OpenMM code with the backbone's topology and positions (N, CA, C; nanometers):
from openmm import Vec3, app, unit

residues = "UNK UNK UNK UNK UNK UNK UNK UNK UNK UNK UNK UNK UNK UNK UNK UNK UNK UNK UNK UNK UNK UNK UNK UNK UNK UNK UNK UNK UNK UNK UNK UNK UNK UNK UNK UNK UNK UNK UNK UNK UNK UNK UNK UNK UNK UNK UNK UNK UNK UNK UNK UNK UNK UNK UNK UNK UNK UNK UNK UNK UNK UNK UNK UNK UNK UNK UNK UNK UNK UNK UNK UNK UNK UNK UNK UNK UNK UNK UNK UNK UNK UNK UNK UNK UNK UNK UNK UNK UNK UNK UNK UNK UNK UNK UNK UNK UNK UNK UNK UNK UNK UNK UNK UNK UNK UNK UNK UNK UNK UNK UNK UNK UNK UNK UNK UNK UNK UNK UNK UNK UNK UNK UNK UNK UNK UNK UNK UNK UNK UNK UNK UNK UNK UNK UNK UNK UNK UNK UNK UNK UNK".split()
positions = [
    Vec3(-3.3716, 0.5930, -0.1060),
    Vec3(-3.2378, 0.5812, -0.1610),
    Vec3(-3.2114, 0.4360, -0.1974),
    Vec3(-3.1560, 0.4150, -0.3126),
    Vec3(-3.1231, 0.2810, -0.3592),
    Vec3(-2.9796, 0.2480, -0.3192),
    Vec3(-2.9628, 0.1639, -0.2182),
    Vec3(-2.8288, 0.1279, -0.1711),
    Vec3(-2.7723, 0.0152, -0.2557),
    Vec3(-2.6469, 0.0311, -0.2908),
    Vec3(-2.5788, -0.0702, -0.3697),
    Vec3(-2.5255, -0.1797, -0.2789),
    Vec3(-2.5094, -0.2990, -0.3327),
    Vec3(-2.4605, -0.4123, -0.2535),
    Vec3(-2.3119, -0.3946, -0.2213),
    Vec3(-2.2306, -0.3706, -0.3245),
    Vec3(-2.0868, -0.3547, -0.3031),
    Vec3(-2.0564, -0.2114, -0.2650),
    Vec3(-2.0149, -0.1941, -0.1426),
    Vec3(-1.9861, -0.0581, -0.1008),
    Vec3(-1.9267, -0.0514, 0.0379),
    Vec3(-1.8952, 0.0695, 0.0748),
    Vec3(-1.8426, 0.1020, 0.2067),
    Vec3(-1.9532, 0.1790, 0.2778),
    Vec3(-2.0002, 0.1250, 0.3883),
    Vec3(-2.1106, 0.1846, 0.4624),
    Vec3(-2.0620, 0.2202, 0.6020),
    Vec3(-2.0182, 0.3420, 0.6198),
    Vec3(-1.9662, 0.3876, 0.7480),
    Vec3(-1.8148, 0.3894, 0.7476),
    Vec3(-1.7607, 0.4800, 0.8249),
    Vec3(-1.6165, 0.5025, 0.8263),
    Vec3(-1.5550, 0.4563, 0.9583),
    Vec3(-1.5755, 0.3265, 0.9863),
    Vec3(-1.5160, 0.2663, 1.1058),
    Vec3(-1.4273, 0.1497, 1.0622),
    Vec3(-1.3562, 0.0956, 1.1597),
    Vec3(-1.2733, -0.0220, 1.1332),
    Vec3(-1.1733, 0.0035, 1.0224),
    Vec3(-1.1709, -0.0845, 0.9224),
    Vec3(-1.0719, -0.0716, 0.8150),
    Vec3(-1.0933, 0.0524, 0.7285),
    Vec3(-1.2089, 0.1175, 0.7428),
    Vec3(-1.2365, 0.2384, 0.6650),
    Vec3(-1.2379, 0.3656, 0.7504),
    Vec3(-1.1817, 0.3582, 0.8702),
    Vec3(-1.1779, 0.4746, 0.9591),
    Vec3(-1.1015, 0.5914, 0.8969),
    Vec3(-1.0080, 0.5630, 0.8088),
    Vec3(-0.9283, 0.6668, 0.7432),
    Vec3(-1.0137, 0.7576, 0.6542),
    Vec3(-1.1332, 0.7144, 0.6154),
    Vec3(-1.2231, 0.7983, 0.5365),
    Vec3(-1.2885, 0.9079, 0.6202),
    Vec3(-1.2934, 0.8877, 0.7502),
    Vec3(-1.3577, 0.9826, 0.8399),
    Vec3(-1.2781, 1.1127, 0.8482),
    Vec3(-1.3496, 1.2222, 0.8599),
    Vec3(-1.2831, 1.3506, 0.8822),
    Vec3(-1.2220, 1.3583, 1.0217),
    Vec3(-1.2577, 1.2662, 1.1094),
    Vec3(-1.2017, 1.2621, 1.2445),
    Vec3(-1.0680, 1.1877, 1.2500),
    Vec3(-1.0330, 1.1203, 1.1424),
    Vec3(-0.9096, 1.0422, 1.1370),
    Vec3(-0.7878, 1.1339, 1.1554),
    Vec3(-0.6971, 1.0937, 1.2445),
    Vec3(-0.5745, 1.1712, 1.2664),
    Vec3(-0.4793, 1.1450, 1.1504),
    Vec3(-0.4330, 1.2539, 1.0915),
    Vec3(-0.3497, 1.2458, 0.9718),
    Vec3(-0.2018, 1.2343, 1.0077),
    Vec3(-0.1325, 1.1479, 0.9369),
    Vec3(0.0127, 1.1367, 0.9532),
    Vec3(0.0796, 1.2661, 0.9084),
    Vec3(0.0344, 1.3175, 0.7962),
    Vec3(0.0841, 1.4449, 0.7431),
    Vec3(-0.0292, 1.5468, 0.7512),
    Vec3(-0.0107, 1.6511, 0.8328),
    Vec3(-0.1197, 1.7471, 0.8525),
    Vec3(-0.1454, 1.8312, 0.7273),
    Vec3(-0.2621, 1.8934, 0.7269),
    Vec3(-0.2976, 1.9901, 0.6234),
    Vec3(-0.2500, 2.1264, 0.6714),
    Vec3(-0.1780, 2.1971, 0.5868),
    Vec3(-0.1298, 2.3304, 0.6226),
    Vec3(-0.2139, 2.4356, 0.5516),
    Vec3(-0.2533, 2.5385, 0.6267),
    Vec3(-0.3316, 2.6452, 0.5646),
    Vec3(-0.2410, 2.7599, 0.5211),
    Vec3(-0.3029, 2.8633, 0.4685),
    Vec3(-0.2279, 2.9774, 0.4141),
    Vec3(-0.1551, 3.0581, 0.5205),
    Vec3(-0.1853, 3.0348, 0.6486),
    Vec3(-0.1181, 3.1045, 0.7581),
    Vec3(-0.0075, 3.0201, 0.8211),
    Vec3(0.0081, 2.8975, 0.7733),
    Vec3(0.1090, 2.8089, 0.8285),
    Vec3(0.0591, 2.7231, 0.9434),
    Vec3(-0.0697, 2.7321, 0.9764),
    Vec3(-0.1253, 2.6473, 1.0818),
    Vec3(-0.1408, 2.5059, 1.0282),
    Vec3(-0.1144, 2.4091, 1.1142),
    Vec3(-0.1222, 2.2677, 1.0766),
    Vec3(-0.2449, 2.2037, 1.1410),
    Vec3(-0.3189, 2.1302, 1.0600),
    Vec3(-0.4415, 2.0645, 1.1051),
    Vec3(-0.4223, 1.9142, 1.0900),
    Vec3(-0.4315, 1.8421, 1.2020),
    Vec3(-0.4048, 1.6987, 1.2021),
    Vec3(-0.5291, 1.6144, 1.1755),
    Vec3(-0.6370, 1.6787, 1.1354),
    Vec3(-0.7536, 1.6061, 1.0849),
    Vec3(-0.8215, 1.6954, 0.9827),
    Vec3(-0.8908, 1.6337, 0.8897),
    Vec3(-0.9641, 1.7132, 0.7918),
    Vec3(-1.0821, 1.7838, 0.8588),
    Vec3(-1.1309, 1.7305, 0.9694),
    Vec3(-1.2380, 1.7982, 1.0451),
    Vec3(-1.1894, 1.9341, 1.0940),
    Vec3(-1.0700, 1.9373, 1.1531),
    Vec3(-1.0155, 2.0631, 1.2028),
    Vec3(-0.9979, 2.1637, 1.0891),
    Vec3(-0.9425, 2.1174, 0.9785),
    Vec3(-0.9208, 2.2087, 0.8656),
    Vec3(-1.0538, 2.2614, 0.8139),
    Vec3(-1.1518, 2.1742, 0.7988),
    Vec3(-1.2834, 2.2142, 0.7493),
    Vec3(-1.3467, 2.3178, 0.8423),
    Vec3(-1.3423, 2.2933, 0.9715),
    Vec3(-1.4000, 2.3881, 1.0680),
    Vec3(-1.3288, 2.5227, 1.0583),
    Vec3(-1.1994, 2.5212, 1.0358),
    Vec3(-1.1244, 2.6479, 1.0254),
    Vec3(-1.1696, 2.7317, 0.9062),
    Vec3(-1.2276, 2.6682, 0.8063),
    Vec3(-1.2773, 2.7389, 0.6877),
    Vec3(-1.4036, 2.8191, 0.7184),
    Vec3(-1.4664, 2.7921, 0.8322),
    Vec3(-1.5903, 2.8597, 0.8686),
    Vec3(-1.5692, 3.0027, 0.9165),
    Vec3(-1.4449, 3.0396, 0.9410),
    Vec3(-1.4156, 3.1713, 0.9965),
    Vec3(-1.3005, 3.2381, 0.9215),
    Vec3(-1.3007, 3.3700, 0.9245),
    Vec3(-1.1875, 3.4462, 0.8704),
    Vec3(-1.0975, 3.4974, 0.9822),
    Vec3(-1.1328, 3.4669, 1.1074),
    Vec3(-1.0577, 3.5129, 1.2239),
    Vec3(-0.9325, 3.4263, 1.2411),
    Vec3(-0.8175, 3.4856, 1.2208),
    Vec3(-0.6903, 3.4119, 1.2265),
    Vec3(-0.6671, 3.3503, 1.3645),
    Vec3(-0.7116, 3.4190, 1.4706),
    Vec3(-0.6937, 3.3647, 1.6057),
    Vec3(-0.7791, 3.2398, 1.6270),
    Vec3(-0.8995, 3.2405, 1.5718),
    Vec3(-0.9845, 3.1216, 1.5814),
    Vec3(-0.9261, 3.0070, 1.4999),
    Vec3(-0.8723, 3.0378, 1.3821),
    Vec3(-0.8091, 2.9342, 1.2998),
    Vec3(-0.6958, 2.8671, 1.3776),
    Vec3(-0.6143, 2.9468, 1.4416),
    Vec3(-0.5034, 2.8913, 1.5197),
    Vec3(-0.5567, 2.8042, 1.6337),
    Vec3(-0.6594, 2.8526, 1.7030),
    Vec3(-0.7178, 2.7753, 1.8132),
    Vec3(-0.7725, 2.6419, 1.7620),
    Vec3(-0.8405, 2.6440, 1.6478),
    Vec3(-0.8967, 2.5210, 1.5898),
    Vec3(-0.7865, 2.4218, 1.5551),
    Vec3(-0.6718, 2.4724, 1.5113),
    Vec3(-0.5612, 2.3836, 1.4737),
    Vec3(-0.5068, 2.3056, 1.5935),
    Vec3(-0.5314, 2.3551, 1.7135),
    Vec3(-0.4776, 2.2930, 1.8348),
    Vec3(-0.5753, 2.1969, 1.9029),
    Vec3(-0.6967, 2.1894, 1.8535),
    Vec3(-0.7991, 2.1055, 1.9157),
    Vec3(-0.7971, 1.9627, 1.8612),
    Vec3(-0.8612, 1.8721, 1.9340),
    Vec3(-0.8844, 1.7381, 1.8804),
    Vec3(-0.9943, 1.7512, 1.7744),
    Vec3(-1.0093, 1.6529, 1.6873),
    Vec3(-1.1171, 1.6609, 1.5882),
    Vec3(-1.2554, 1.6792, 1.6515),
    Vec3(-1.2839, 1.6053, 1.7575),
    Vec3(-1.4149, 1.6164, 1.8233),
    Vec3(-1.4323, 1.7555, 1.8831),
    Vec3(-1.3282, 1.8057, 1.9475),
    Vec3(-1.3353, 1.9402, 2.0051),
    Vec3(-1.3587, 2.0451, 1.8963),
    Vec3(-1.2923, 2.0274, 1.7816),
    Vec3(-1.3081, 2.1266, 1.6747),
    Vec3(-1.4501, 2.1240, 1.6189),
    Vec3(-1.5097, 2.0053, 1.6088),
    Vec3(-1.6470, 1.9940, 1.5596),
    Vec3(-1.7422, 2.0698, 1.6525),
    Vec3(-1.7271, 2.0490, 1.7819),
    Vec3(-1.8104, 2.1177, 1.8818),
    Vec3(-1.7843, 2.2676, 1.8776),
    Vec3(-1.6577, 2.3062, 1.8716),
    Vec3(-1.6181, 2.4471, 1.8665),
    Vec3(-1.6783, 2.5150, 1.7434),
    Vec3(-1.6790, 2.4442, 1.6313),
    Vec3(-1.7317, 2.4990, 1.5071),
    Vec3(-1.8790, 2.5319, 1.5124),
    Vec3(-1.9500, 2.4729, 1.6058),
    Vec3(-2.0933, 2.5024, 1.6229),
    Vec3(-2.1157, 2.6261, 1.7082),
    Vec3(-2.0103, 2.6727, 1.7752),
    Vec3(-2.0237, 2.7845, 1.8695),
    Vec3(-1.9688, 2.9162, 1.8151),
    Vec3(-1.8917, 2.9110, 1.7086),
    Vec3(-1.8307, 3.0333, 1.6561),
    Vec3(-1.9234, 3.1028, 1.5569),
    Vec3(-1.9009, 3.2317, 1.5405),
    Vec3(-1.9717, 3.3052, 1.4354),
    Vec3(-1.9074, 3.2671, 1.3033),
    Vec3(-1.9867, 3.2083, 1.2148),
    Vec3(-1.9317, 3.1637, 1.0874),
    Vec3(-1.9540, 3.2700, 0.9805),
    Vec3(-1.8757, 3.2605, 0.8741),
    Vec3(-1.8892, 3.3562, 0.7646),
    Vec3(-2.0334, 3.3502, 0.7129),
    Vec3(-2.0912, 3.4646, 0.6778),
    Vec3(-2.2336, 3.4683, 0.6429),
    Vec3(-2.2702, 3.3903, 0.5168),
    Vec3(-2.1754, 3.3609, 0.4345),
    Vec3(-2.2014, 3.2910, 0.3082),
    Vec3(-2.1675, 3.1419, 0.3175),
    Vec3(-2.1567, 3.0897, 0.4394),
    Vec3(-2.1118, 2.9522, 0.4607),
    Vec3(-2.1962, 2.8490, 0.3868),
    Vec3(-2.3272, 2.8643, 0.3923),
    Vec3(-2.4138, 2.7653, 0.3269),
    Vec3(-2.3872, 2.7565, 0.1770),
    Vec3(-2.3457, 2.8665, 0.1170),
    Vec3(-2.3172, 2.8670, -0.0266),
    Vec3(-2.1836, 2.8003, -0.0606),
    Vec3(-2.0911, 2.7959, 0.0362),
    Vec3(-1.9561, 2.7441, 0.0053),
    Vec3(-1.9191, 2.6155, 0.0798),
    Vec3(-2.0060, 2.5666, 0.1677),
    Vec3(-1.9641, 2.4544, 0.2532),
    Vec3(-1.9307, 2.3275, 0.1745),
    Vec3(-1.9999, 2.3023, 0.0642),
    Vec3(-1.9675, 2.1824, -0.0140),
    Vec3(-1.8331, 2.1996, -0.0840),
    Vec3(-1.8088, 2.3161, -0.1427),
    Vec3(-1.6786, 2.3376, -0.2073),
    Vec3(-1.5672, 2.3412, -0.1034),
    Vec3(-1.5969, 2.3895, 0.0180),
    Vec3(-1.4971, 2.3878, 0.1258),
    Vec3(-1.4630, 2.2442, 0.1642),
    Vec3(-1.5640, 2.1566, 0.1676),
    Vec3(-1.5377, 2.0157, 0.1992),
    Vec3(-1.4602, 1.9495, 0.0853),
    Vec3(-1.4978, 1.9776, -0.0377),
    Vec3(-1.4259, 1.9213, -0.1530),
    Vec3(-1.2772, 1.9598, -0.1454),
    Vec3(-1.2511, 2.0865, -0.1195),
    Vec3(-1.1144, 2.1364, -0.1081),
    Vec3(-1.0417, 2.0714, 0.0095),
    Vec3(-1.1125, 2.0557, 0.1204),
    Vec3(-1.0550, 1.9904, 0.2390),
    Vec3(-1.0122, 1.8480, 0.2066),
    Vec3(-1.0990, 1.7743, 0.1406),
    Vec3(-1.0672, 1.6356, 0.1054),
    Vec3(-0.9499, 1.6271, 0.0087),
    Vec3(-0.9446, 1.7173, -0.0875),
    Vec3(-0.8308, 1.7190, -0.1808),
    Vec3(-0.7017, 1.7407, -0.1046),
    Vec3(-0.7024, 1.8347, -0.0107),
    Vec3(-0.5824, 1.8632, 0.0685),
    Vec3(-0.5444, 1.7431, 0.1561),
    Vec3(-0.6451, 1.6777, 0.2138),
    Vec3(-0.6205, 1.5600, 0.2979),
    Vec3(-0.5473, 1.4519, 0.2189),
    Vec3(-0.5991, 1.4200, 0.1008),
    Vec3(-0.5421, 1.3094, 0.0245),
    Vec3(-0.4140, 1.3477, -0.0477),
    Vec3(-0.3972, 1.4740, -0.0833),
    Vec3(-0.2705, 1.5175, -0.1442),
    Vec3(-0.1570, 1.5162, -0.0423),
    Vec3(-0.1887, 1.5525, 0.0820),
    Vec3(-0.0866, 1.5564, 0.1864),
    Vec3(-0.0525, 1.4172, 0.2390),
    Vec3(-0.1387, 1.3198, 0.2111),
    Vec3(-0.1218, 1.1853, 0.2671),
    Vec3(-0.1306, 1.0801, 0.1569),
    Vec3(-0.0171, 1.0537, 0.0882),
    Vec3(-0.0157, 0.9613, -0.0254),
    Vec3(-0.0680, 0.8211, 0.0066),
    Vec3(-0.0459, 0.7726, 0.1282),
    Vec3(-0.0971, 0.6391, 0.1643),
    Vec3(-0.2498, 0.6387, 0.1625),
    Vec3(-0.3087, 0.7445, 0.2171),
    Vec3(-0.4548, 0.7543, 0.2171),
    Vec3(-0.5075, 0.7743, 0.0756),
    Vec3(-0.4332, 0.8499, -0.0030),
    Vec3(-0.4724, 0.8712, -0.1429),
    Vec3(-0.4792, 0.7373, -0.2163),
    Vec3(-0.3793, 0.6533, -0.1934),
    Vec3(-0.3783, 0.5229, -0.2600),
    Vec3(-0.4934, 0.4349, -0.2109),
    Vec3(-0.5213, 0.4418, -0.0807),
    Vec3(-0.6347, 0.3663, -0.0279),
    Vec3(-0.7647, 0.4108, -0.0938),
    Vec3(-0.7795, 0.5427, -0.1145),
    Vec3(-0.9004, 0.5934, -0.1805),
    Vec3(-0.9059, 0.5459, -0.3251),
    Vec3(-0.7948, 0.5529, -0.3947),
    Vec3(-0.7885, 0.5039, -0.5331),
    Vec3(-0.8265, 0.3553, -0.5366),
    Vec3(-0.7767, 0.2806, -0.4392),
    Vec3(-0.8022, 0.1362, -0.4351),
    Vec3(-0.9487, 0.1008, -0.4094),
    Vec3(-1.0297, 0.1979, -0.3656),
    Vec3(-1.1729, 0.1683, -0.3491),
    Vec3(-1.2403, 0.1529, -0.4853),
    Vec3(-1.1735, 0.1962, -0.5906),
    Vec3(-1.2245, 0.1769, -0.7264),
    Vec3(-1.3631, 0.2341, -0.7446),
    Vec3(-1.4532, 0.1506, -0.7920),
    Vec3(-1.5899, 0.1929, -0.8202),
    Vec3(-1.6867, 0.1625, -0.7053),
    Vec3(-1.6320, 0.1293, -0.5888),
    Vec3(-1.7198, 0.0999, -0.4753),
    Vec3(-1.8027, 0.2229, -0.4382),
    Vec3(-1.9232, 0.1976, -0.3986),
    Vec3(-2.0098, 0.3012, -0.3445),
    Vec3(-1.9583, 0.3345, -0.2050),
    Vec3(-1.9478, 0.4636, -0.1718),
    Vec3(-1.8991, 0.5072, -0.0409),
    Vec3(-2.0098, 0.5886, 0.0256),
    Vec3(-2.0501, 0.5416, 0.1426),
    Vec3(-2.1574, 0.6088, 0.2153),
    Vec3(-2.1144, 0.6391, 0.3571),
    Vec3(-2.1359, 0.7617, 0.3988),
    Vec3(-2.1047, 0.8016, 0.5351),
    Vec3(-2.2257, 0.7658, 0.6223),
    Vec3(-2.2424, 0.6342, 0.6420),
    Vec3(-2.3519, 0.5839, 0.7238),
    Vec3(-2.3264, 0.6255, 0.8680),
    Vec3(-2.4280, 0.6785, 0.9342),
    Vec3(-2.4088, 0.7232, 1.0721),
    Vec3(-2.5337, 0.6979, 1.1546),
    Vec3(-2.5177, 0.7103, 1.2849),
    Vec3(-2.6263, 0.6914, 1.3800),
    Vec3(-2.6653, 0.8222, 1.4469),
    Vec3(-2.5915, 0.9295, 1.4200),
    Vec3(-2.6125, 1.0564, 1.4907),
    Vec3(-2.7062, 1.1521, 1.4161),
    Vec3(-2.7669, 1.1066, 1.3090),
    Vec3(-2.8716, 1.1847, 1.2443),
    Vec3(-2.8272, 1.2795, 1.1353),
    Vec3(-2.7033, 1.2660, 1.0878),
    Vec3(-2.6549, 1.3545, 0.9815),
    Vec3(-2.7049, 1.3032, 0.8469),
    Vec3(-2.8053, 1.3705, 0.7947),
    Vec3(-2.8612, 1.3296, 0.6662),
    Vec3(-2.8194, 1.4233, 0.5532),
    Vec3(-2.7317, 1.5183, 0.5833),
    Vec3(-2.6758, 1.6021, 0.4770),
    Vec3(-2.5449, 1.5410, 0.4279),
    Vec3(-2.4466, 1.5294, 0.5167),
    Vec3(-2.3159, 1.4742, 0.4784),
    Vec3(-2.3226, 1.3223, 0.4650),
    Vec3(-2.4167, 1.2599, 0.5328),
    Vec3(-2.4223, 1.1142, 0.5328),
    Vec3(-2.5627, 1.0607, 0.5196),
    Vec3(-2.5790, 0.9390, 0.5728),
    Vec3(-2.7067, 0.8687, 0.5684),
    Vec3(-2.7314, 0.8093, 0.7069),
    Vec3(-2.8503, 0.8345, 0.7593),
    Vec3(-2.8901, 0.7796, 0.8889),
    Vec3(-3.0249, 0.7121, 0.8701),
    Vec3(-3.0342, 0.5878, 0.9129),
    Vec3(-3.1590, 0.5107, 0.8979),
    Vec3(-3.2074, 0.5099, 0.7522),
    Vec3(-3.1124, 0.4925, 0.6619),
    Vec3(-3.1395, 0.4852, 0.5173),
    Vec3(-3.1937, 0.6148, 0.4573),
    Vec3(-3.1764, 0.7254, 0.5280),
    Vec3(-3.2205, 0.8552, 0.4778),
    Vec3(-3.1011, 0.9492, 0.4769),
    Vec3(-3.0778, 1.0151, 0.3641),
    Vec3(-2.9727, 1.1155, 0.3606),
    Vec3(-2.9201, 1.1427, 0.2218),
    Vec3(-2.8544, 1.2578, 0.2098),
    Vec3(-2.7986, 1.3018, 0.0823),
    Vec3(-2.6601, 1.2437, 0.0546),
    Vec3(-2.5888, 1.2031, 0.1603),
    Vec3(-2.4551, 1.1426, 0.1454),
    Vec3(-2.3575, 1.2325, 0.0694),
    Vec3(-2.3597, 1.3610, 0.0989),
    Vec3(-2.2723, 1.4545, 0.0278),
    Vec3(-2.1254, 1.4185, 0.0495),
    Vec3(-2.0864, 1.3825, 0.1703),
    Vec3(-1.9474, 1.3458, 0.1960),
    Vec3(-1.9072, 1.2217, 0.1164),
    Vec3(-1.9898, 1.1206, 0.1196),
    Vec3(-1.9617, 0.9992, 0.0424),
    Vec3(-1.9514, 1.0296, -0.1066),
    Vec3(-2.0402, 1.1123, -0.1574),
    Vec3(-2.0361, 1.1492, -0.2989),
    Vec3(-1.9088, 1.2251, -0.3345),
    Vec3(-1.8655, 1.3146, -0.2467),
    Vec3(-1.7395, 1.3876, -0.2718),
    Vec3(-1.6208, 1.2920, -0.2740),
    Vec3(-1.6204, 1.1945, -0.1829),
    Vec3(-1.5120, 1.0968, -0.1801),
    Vec3(-1.5108, 1.0137, -0.3094),
    Vec3(-1.6279, 0.9728, -0.3548),
    Vec3(-1.6343, 0.8965, -0.4794),
    Vec3(-1.5922, 0.9834, -0.5978),
    Vec3(-1.6265, 1.1104, -0.5941),
    Vec3(-1.5866, 1.2032, -0.7002),
    Vec3(-1.4353, 1.2142, -0.7095),
    Vec3(-1.3706, 1.2208, -0.5922),
    Vec3(-1.2243, 1.2299, -0.5907),
    Vec3(-1.1624, 1.1027, -0.6466),
] * unit.nanometer
topology = app.Topology()
chain = topology.addChain("A")
for resn in residues:
    res = topology.addResidue(resn, chain)
    for name in ("N", "CA", "C"):
        topology.addAtom(name, app.Element.getBySymbol(name[0]), res)
């Protein structure tokens, strides 16, 4: 992967708001009226059609929802829709939170990479290896 010099590498410190774990001032509301205070929670809720699980996910911390999302039975077509589900999640996050939307706009043409140490090479980049799907979606927005 060819890394650019000017960019955002990792979602910590001044760029923590880019993380799906970031607590939102204005939550994302789903079609059932459940409120999700992180984009991680909302994204995990998309993995199931079970309304009771969606409600439970809305009440968890972002970290808890991520762990919970690995234990639930997910919709069988998840792999086909997970990128569009993330794109939709990010749109909802930034539409519901104008301050964050402006911060994203202010990144301009900067390269955005979800650099991580936990080995996620699909959504991000670890040890200079990865697809950076999350970073690409953020730049697309």
